[in-house]
N, C-alpha and C positions, 0 to 999 in steps of 0.2 A: 586066850591066855593073857594077851596084852592088856585087857581091861582090868585085871587084878593087880597090875603093877602100881605100886604107890608113887604118888607125885613127889618130886624133890621139894624140900622145904624152901619157903621164900625167905631171903635174907632181908634184914632191916638195914637199909642203906642211909647214909648221911646226905645224899644228894637226891634231888627231884628234877623232873623234866622242867626246863625253863630256867634253872639256876645258873648263875654266873660262877664259873670255876676256874682254877689255875691248875695246869698240869705240872706235877712235881718231879716226874722222872721221864727218862727216855729222850728220843729225838725231838719231841715237841715241847720239852720243858721250857717254861718261860713264866714271867710275872704278868703276862697279858691275859685279861679275863676273856673267857670264851663261854658259849652257851651250851648247856646239855640238851641234846636233841631227843634222846631216848634212854630209858633206864630199864635194865632187865634184872629184876629182883631175884630170879631163880639162879642165874649164873653169877650175879654180883658184878655185872659189867655195864658200862655206860658208853654212849656214843656222843662225842663232843665235836662241835662244829669246827672243821678244818684240822682235825687231829687224826693221825693214823690213816692217811689217805692211801688207797689202793686202786689200781686200775681194774675195772670190770669190763670184760669184752662182751658185746651184744651181738647175737646172731641176727642176720637179716630176717625181717618179718614184714607183715603187712603194715603194722603200726610203725615200724622202723625200717623202711626199705633199704637204707644205705648201710645199716649195721653200725659198727664203730666201737669205740671204747669210751668209758666215762670214769671219772675219778669219784669214788665213794668213801665216806668215813666208815671205818670199821671200829668195833668195840675195843675199849681198853678197860682194865680192871678199875673198879671204883676206889680202890685204895691208893691209886696214883693221882687223885685229884683232891684239891681242897676248895672249900667255898671261898669266894671272893668277898672280902670285907672292904666296903667303901671307906670306912673310918680309918683302917690301917693302910689301905692302898696295896694290900697283898692278900695272899690266902691265909685262912685261919682254920684251926681244928674246931670242931663243934662238940657240944654236949647237949643232952636233952634235959630241960627243966619243965616242971609243971607250973604253968601260969594260968590263974583263974580256972583251974580244973582241966586245962588242955595242955597237951605236950607241945613244946616249942623248942626249936633248934636255936642255940645261943652260942656265939663265938667265945672260945675260951679266953683269948688274949684281949678282946675288945668289948665283950658283952653285947654285941649287936644281935638283935633278934631277927631271924631269917624267915619266920612264918607269920 
């Protein structure tokens, strides 16, 4: 019966893996640009370097004989980040424009092309 379950739709997000972004809300809010490590289009969440850190406890195993704990980045909602604009020196909202028959992300305030 699980095979007939429909897949959730993929959201179109304004950020991609490798983009420089600024976190706009929460504990990690700042104007410091950070890199997007991973994007999940189904849930609409992103993992940003050094943001939303949590401790992960590892059990002892042959690969990790001492065990221990590690800090990992956890996902945050994509609506809480803005693309970093070098021209403005801060985050900017984006819109999609068609340039030479291709879709391109463009900064609203500065006109910077991100693709």
